[in-house]
C-alpha positions in Angstrom: 0.0 0.2 -0.1 3.0 2.2 0.5 3.3 3.4 -3.3 -0.7 3.7 -3.5 -0.9 6.1 -0.5 2.5 7.9 -1.7 1.2 8.8 -5.3 -2.5 9.2 -4.3 -1.4 11.8 -1.4 1.2 13.3 -4.1 -1.3 13.5 -6.7 -4.3 14.7 -4.5 -1.8 17.9 -3.3 -1.6 18.5 -7.1 -5.1 18.4 -7.6 -6.0 20.7 -4.7 -3.5 23.3 -6.1 -5.6 23.1 -9.2 -8.5 23.5 -6.9 -7.1 26.6 -5.4 -6.6 28.0 -9.0 -10.2 26.9 -9.7 -11.8 28.4 -6.9 -10.5 31.8 -7.9 -11.3 31.2 -11.4 -15.0 30.0 -10.4 -15.6 32.9 -8.0 -13.9 35.9 -9.8 -13.4 34.8 -13.4 -15.8 32.4 -14.9 -18.9 34.6 -14.1 -17.4 37.5 -16.0 -18.5 35.4 -19.0 -20.6 32.4 -18.1 -22.0 32.0 -21.7 -18.3 31.5 -23.0 -17.6 29.3 -20.1 -20.6 27.1 -20.7 -19.6 27.0 -24.5 -16.4 25.9 -23.6 -17.3 23.2 -21.2 -20.3 21.9 -23.9 -17.3 21.7 -26.6 -15.3 19.7 -24.2 -18.2 17.5 -22.9 -19.0 16.3 -26.5 -15.4 15.8 -27.8 -15.2 13.6 -24.3 -18.1 11.7 -25.5 -17.2 11.1 -29.0 -13.5 10.1 -28.0 -14.3 6.5 -27.0 -16.5 6.0 -30.3 -13.7 7.7 -32.5 -11.2 5.1 -30.7 -13.1 2.2 -30.4 -12.0 1.7 -26.7 -8.3 1.4 -27.6 -7.5 3.3 -24.3 -9.0 0.6 -22.3 -6.2 -1.7 -23.2 -3.3 0.5 -21.9 -3.6 -0.9 -18.2 -5.4 -4.3 -18.6 -2.8 -5.8 -21.0 0.6 -4.0 -19.9 1.4 -6.5 -16.9 0.6 -9.6 -20.0 2.9 -7.5 -22.2 5.8 -6.7 -19.9 6.0 -9.8 -18.2 9.4 -11.6 -18.5 10.6 -8.5 -20.5 12.4 -5.3 -20.1 9.9 -3.6 -22.1 6.3 -3.5 -23.2 7.0 -4.8 -26.5 5.9 -1.7 -28.2 2.2 -1.8 -26.9 2.3 1.9 -26.2 3.0 2.6 -29.9 0.5 0.1 -31.2 -2.2 1.8 -29.0 -1.3 5.3 -30.3 -1.3 3.9 -33.7 -4.7 2.3 -33.3 -5.9 5.2 -32.0 -5.0 7.7 -34.9 -5.9 4.8 -37.7 -9.3 4.3 -35.9 -10.0 8.0 -35.6 -9.0 8.8 -39.3 -11.6 6.0 -40.4 -14.6 6.4 -37.7 -14.0 10.1 -37.2 -13.7 11.2 -40.5 -16.7 8.9 -41.7 -19.0 10.7 -39.2 -17.4 14.0 -40.1 -18.0 13.4 -43.7 -21.7 12.2 -43.1 -22.9 14.5 -40.4 -25.6 16.0 -42.4 -26.8 12.7 -43.0 -26.5 11.8 -39.5 -28.2 15.1 -38.2 -31.2 14.7 -40.6 -31.5 10.9 -39.6 -31.7 11.9 -36.0 -33.8 15.0 -36.7 -31.1 17.4 -35.0 -31.5 20.9 -36.2 -28.8 22.7 -37.8 -28.8 25.5 -35.1 -28.0 23.0 -32.7 -25.0 23.7 -30.7 -23.5 20.3 -31.7 -23.7 21.1 -35.4 -22.1 24.9 -34.8 -19.2 23.7 -32.9 -18.5 20.6 -34.9 -15.3 22.0 -36.7 -13.9 22.6 -33.1 -15.0 19.3 -31.6 -13.8 16.7 -34.3 -10.3 17.3 -33.6 -10.5 17.9 -30.1 -11.9 14.5 -29.8 -8.7 12.9 -31.4 -6.3 15.0 -29.1 -8.3 14.0 -25.9 -8.4 10.3 -26.9 -4.5 10.4 -27.3 -4.0 12.6 -24.0 -6.0 10.0 -22.0 -4.3 7.0 -23.4 -1.1 8.5 -22.7 -2.2 9.3 -19.0 -3.8 6.0 -18.5 -0.1 4.4 -19.7 1.7 6.4 -16.8 0.1 5.0 -14.3 1.6 1.7 -15.4 5.0 2.9 -14.0 3.1 4.0 -10.6 3.3 7.6 -11.9 0.2 9.8 -11.5 1.7 13.3 -10.0 3.3 14.9 -13.0 0.7 13.7 -15.5 -1.9 15.5 -13.3 0.2 18.7 -13.4 -0.4 18.6 -17.3 -4.0 17.1 -17.6 -5.8 18.9 -14.8 -3.4 21.9 -13.4 -2.5 23.2 -17.0 -6.2 22.8 -18.0 -6.8 25.0 -14.9 -4.8 27.6 -16.0 -5.8 27.5 -19.6 -9.3 27.8 -19.6 -9.6 30.9 -17.2 -6.7 32.6 -19.5 -9.0 32.4 -22.7 -11.9 33.5 -20.8 -9.8 36.6 -19.6 -8.4 37.0 -23.0 -12.1 37.5 -24.3 -13.3 39.5 -21.7 -10.5 42.0 -22.1 -11.1 41.9 -26.0 -7.8 40.4 -26.7 -9.4 37.5 -29.1 -12.9 36.5 -30.0 -14.8 33.8 -28.3 -14.2 31.6 -31.6 -10.5 31.9 -31.0 -11.0 30.7 -27.4 -12.7 27.7 -28.6 -10.1 26.7 -31.5 -7.2 27.5 -29.2 -8.3 24.7 -27.2 -6.5 22.4 -29.7 -3.4 24.0 -28.7 -4.1 23.5 -25.2 -4.5 19.7 -25.7 -1.6 19.5 -28.2 0.8 20.9 -25.4 -0.7 18.6 -22.8 -0.1 15.3 -25.2 3.5 16.5 -26.1 4.2 16.9 -22.4 3.0 13.5 -21.3 5.0 12.0 -24.2 8.3 13.4 -23.0 7.5 12.6 -19.6 6.9 8.9 -20.6 10.1 8.9 -22.7 11.6 9.9 -19.4 10.0 7.3 -17.7 11.6 4.4 -19.8 9.0 4.2 -22.8 11.2 4.1 -25.8 8.5 3.8 -27.9 10.0 0.6 -29.3 8.9 -1.5 -32.5 5.7 -3.6 -32.2 6.3 -7.2 -31.6 3.8 -8.6 -34.0 4.8 -12.2 -33.2 3.4 -11.8 -29.6 0.1 -10.7 -31.0 -1.1 -14.3 -31.5 -4.7 -14.9 -32.9 -5.8 -15.7 -29.1 -4.3 -12.5 -27.7 -5.7 -10.2 -30.6 -9.1 -11.8 -30.2 -9.1 -11.2 -26.4 -7.8 -7.5 -27.0 -10.3 -6.9 -29.6 -13.4 -8.3 -27.2 -11.8 -6.0 -24.7 -11.6 -3.2 -26.5 -15.1 -3.2 -28.0 -16.9 -3.7 -24.5 -14.2 -1.0 -23.4 -15.9 1.5 -26.0 -19.3 0.6 -24.8 -18.7 1.0 -21.4 -16.7 4.3 -21.6 -19.6 5.5 -23.8 -22.2 4.5 -21.2 -20.3 6.0 -18.5 -20.2 9.3 -20.4 -24.0 9.2 -21.1 -24.6 8.2 -17.6 -22.5 10.9 -15.8 -21.1 13.6 -18.5 -24.3 14.2 -20.6 -25.2 16.9 -18.2 -23.1 19.4 -19.8 -24.5 18.7 -23.5 -28.5 18.6 -22.2 -28.2 21.6 -20.2 -26.6 23.6 -23.0 -29.1 22.6 -25.5 -32.3 22.8 -23.4 -31.3 25.6 -20.7 -28.7 27.4 -22.6 -24.8 28.1 -22.4 -25.5 30.7 -19.6 -27.0 28.2 -17.7 -24.7 25.5 -18.4 -21.7 27.8 -17.4 -23.1 28.1 -13.8 -24.1 24.5 -13.8 -20.3 23.9 -14.6 -19.2 26.1 -11.7 -21.5 24.0 -9.3 -19.9 21.0 -10.9 -16.6 22.2 -10.1 -17.4 23.0 -6.5 -18.8 19.7 -6.2 -16.0 17.5 -7.7 -13.5 18.6 -5.3 -14.8 15.7 -3.2 -14.1 13.2 -5.9 -10.3 14.7 -6.1 -8.8 12.0 -3.8 -11.2 9.2 -5.3 -9.6 10.3 -8.9 -6.2 10.2 -7.6 -6.8 6.8 -6.0 -8.2 5.1 -9.0 -5.2 6.3 -11.1 -2.4 4.7 -9.0 -4.6 1.4 -7.7 -6.0 0.2 -11.2 -2.6 -1.6 -12.3 -2.3 -2.9 -8.9 -6.0 -4.4 -9.0 -5.0 -5.5 -12.7 -2.2 -7.6 -11.3 -3.9 -8.9 -8.3 -6.4 -10.2 -10.9 -3.5 -11.7 -12.9 -2.5 -13.9 -9.5 -6.3 -14.1 -8.8 -5.4 -12.5 -5.3 -9.0 -12.0 -3.8 -7.6 -11.3 -0.3 -5.6 -8.3 -1.5 -8.4 -6.9 -3.8 -10.7 -7.0 -0.8 -8.2 -5.3 1.3 -8.1 -2.4 -1.1 -11.7 -2.0 -1.7 -12.4 -1.6 2.3 -9.6 0.6 2.9 -10.2 2.7 -0.1 -14.2 2.5 0.8 -13.4 4.3 4.4 -10.7 6.4 3.6 -12.6 8.1 0.7 -15.6 8.6 2.9 -13.9 10.5 5.7 -12.3 12.6 3.1 -15.6 13.0 1.3 -17.3 13.8 4.5 -14.7 16.6 5.2 -14.9 18.3 1.8 -18.6 17.9 1.7 -18.9 19.4 5.0 -16.7 22.5 4.4 -18.8 23.1 1.2 -22.0 23.0 2.8 -21.3 25.0 5.9 -19.3 27.6 3.9 -21.7 27.8 0.7 -23.5 31.3 1.6 -19.8 32.8 2.0 -18.7 31.0 -1.5 -21.7 32.6 -3.1 -21.2 35.9 -1.5 -17.5 36.7 -2.7 -18.6 35.9 -6.0 -18.4 38.3 -8.9 -22.2 37.2 -9.8 -23.8 36.3 -6.7 -27.0 36.3 -8.2 -25.9 33.7 -10.8 -24.4 31.7 -8.3 -27.4 31.7 -6.0 -29.5 30.0 -9.0 -27.1 26.7 -8.5 -27.0 26.8 -4.7 -29.2 23.6 -4.4 -27.5 22.1 -7.3 -24.1 22.3 -5.5 -25.6 20.5 -2.5 -27.4 17.7 -4.6 -23.9 17.2 -6.6 -22.1 17.0 -3.3 -24.3 14.3 -2.0 -24.1 12.3 -5.0 -19.8 12.7 -5.1 -19.9 11.5 -1.6 -22.0 8.3 -2.5 -19.8 7.8 -5.4 -16.5 7.7 -3.6 -17.9 5.7 -0.9 -18.3 3.0 -3.3 -14.5 2.9 -3.5 -12.9 1.1 -6.3 -15.7 -1.2 -7.6 -15.5 0.0 -11.3 -11.6 -0.9 -11.3 -12.7 -4.3 -9.8 -15.2 -5.2 -12.0 -13.3 -4.0 -15.2 -10.1 -6.0 -14.7 -11.9 -9.0 -13.7 -13.4 -11.8 -16.1 -16.7 -10.2 -15.5 -15.7 -7.0 -17.4 -18.6 -7.0 -19.7 -20.9 -6.5 -16.8 -19.9 -2.9 -16.9 -21.2 -2.7 -20.3 -24.7 -3.9 -19.3 -24.8 -1.9 -15.9 -23.4 1.2 -17.8 -25.6 1.2 -20.8 -28.9 0.9 -18.7 -28.0 3.7 -16.9 -26.8 5.7 -19.4 -30.5 5.5 -21.1 -31.8 6.0 -17.8 -29.8 9.2 -17.3 -30.9 10.1 -20.7 -34.6 9.8 -19.4 -34.3 11.1 -16.3 -32.9 14.3 -17.8 -35.6 14.6 -20.4 -38.2 14.2 -17.7 -36.8 16.4 -14.6 -35.2 19.1 -16.8 -38.7 20.5 -17.7 -40.2 20.1 -14.4 -37.1 21.7 -12.0 -35.0 23.2 -14.8 -31.2 23.2 -13.7 -31.9 21.4 -10.4 -33.4 18.4 -12.7 -29.9 17.8 -14.3 -28.4 17.6 -10.7 -31.3 15.2 -9.4 -30.9 13.1 -12.3 -26.8 12.6 -11.7 -27.9 12.1 -8.1 -30.3 9.2 -8.8 -27.8 7.5 -11.7 -25.2 7.7 -9.4 -26.7 6.0 -6.4 -28.3 3.1 -9.2 -24.8 2.6 -10.8 -23.0 2.0 -7.4 -25.6 0.0 -5.7 -25.7 -2.6 -8.7 -22.2 -2.6 -8.4 -22.1 -3.4 -4.7 -24.5 -6.1 -5.1 -22.8 -7.9 -8.2 -19.3 -7.7 -6.7 -20.7 -9.2 -3.7 -22.7 -12.0 -5.5 -19.7 -12.8 -8.0 -16.8 -12.6 -5.7 -18.0 -12.5 -2.2 -16.4 -9.1 -1.3 -17.6 -5.9 0.0 -16.6 -2.7 1.3 -18.5 -2.6 4.5 -17.1 -2.5 7.8 -17.4 -1.0 11.4 -14.8 1.6 10.8 -17.3 2.7 7.6 -20.3 3.2 9.7 -18.5 5.1 12.4 -16.8 7.3 9.7 -20.5 8.2 8.2 -21.9 8.8 11.8 -19.3 11.2 12.9 -19.0 13.0 9.8 -22.7 13.3 9.4 -23.3 14.0 12.7 -20.6 17.0 13.1 -22.0 18.3 9.9 -25.8 18.8 11.4 -24.3 20.1 14.8 -21.7 22.4 13.4 -24.5 23.8 10.8 -26.7 24.6 13.9 -24.3 27.1 15.3 -25.1 31.1 14.8 -22.8 32.9 12.0 -21.0 35.9 11.6 -22.3 38.5 9.1 -18.9 38.7 7.2 -17.4 35.6 5.2 -13.6 36.5 6.5 -14.9 35.3 10.1 -17.1 32.5 9.2 -14.3 30.6 7.0 -12.0 30.5 9.5 -14.1 30.2 12.6 -16.6 27.7 11.3 -14.5 25.7 8.9 -11.5 25.8 11.4 -13.8 24.5 14.2 -15.6 21.7 11.9 -11.8 20.8 10.9 -10.7 20.2 14.3 -14.0 18.7 15.5 -13.9 16.1 12.9 -10.1 15.6 12.7 -10.5 14.8 16.8 -13.3 12.6 16.2 -11.6 10.4 13.6 -8.3 10.2 15.5 -10.2 9.3 19.0 -12.0 6.7 17.2 -9.0 5.2 15.7 -10.0 5.8 12.3 -6.9 7.8 11.6 -3.2 7.7 13.3 -2.4 9.8 16.2 -0.5 12.7 15.4 2.7 11.3 16.8 2.2 8.0 14.8 1.3 9.9 11.5 4.5 12.1 12.2 6.4 9.1 12.4 5.3 7.4 9.2 5.7 10.4 7.3 9.4 10.9 8.6 10.3 7.6 8.1 9.1 7.9 4.2 
């Protein structure tokens, strides 16, 4: 667990530096041009949705087959080079075919030429390829147990680039169209940085050992990739469709504020994302050895630790939300998504508490189940958005996300227990929930100051002190002396 803990903590620290940048952008920059911000998020979301279709799930092979290709060899037998070539080739065939026939698709699906998807297609198509290559390269770095530096490229750099583009438009240095096309340059820089970093980690882009690609292995890789693309597409439909539907039904400005709410709630998931990135190769390796004991250990540890961090972060957001809104450059606009932030925050806490269940299924022999459940939930999320948006407007999008995440994780928990006989539930998990939830409720009853600069240190500091003390006294966290000794030794 040493490498997992160290890399997860390092990546989380980098991510929270990005959060610091994001907080400044969210409160003071994005509200200045919420329409452009919503437009950028729409373009990025559509590119993200299309990337697994245009690459046919090639990225899913990066971690799953790395142990097999590198076993008893000093290198990966050209696996990374193969995946890069496949991604580009498939994109040119599939993506190019879709682009050339997009008018036919629009007519078939009865999509208007005034649709945002049609208007920004020239930006979205190349961006989908760049995103696919960035995603593949990021996943591949985890095979070297290195996830911190890639986080700087893919998260922190993007957090700096987007507000820069918006500020440039706000002060009339460039147009909104230039800002959208500049996203190509942003992702090209990220991709080049990742490739250089992989080279420094020992990835020499060796020639592909075609003889190693036996018919059985090719068949296995093809099957896994196809299910990977379906699972990835289902995931995006289930949990990333909100940006697209919010823009189409409620407009770019509303989507801008929705994404501000999404950013605030997503801070809860940062430790989870760091953990998944570093733990996936370990789980893949454990499945290769059929080591169910270690898989269950990771499952339970991750669940309780992520719940503690999730409750802490949600508590800070919930208790200080009025103060966060009050310092924004557009408090009225932020107030429209106040309840959205809370709903999405609850959804994220539930999601991270489920731990590494997706990775456990994805790298097991039952990986096809992910496709089934995600496909169902993707369709369900579309139906929920179509039903709830007309009734609750932007809050309907948040409710659809909450319902989808609850069902998604519940089904996976039941399946893992039924198929493999393991689950994340322990007394430690129950104690963490009771202590965290109870303290959020009690601190919320305390009187508040008029000014935010008193509430943030006093209320936030008191909650942090009480929660940390409760977790330490209950044995959920190591005592300060033990923690110091552990960090000093490492």
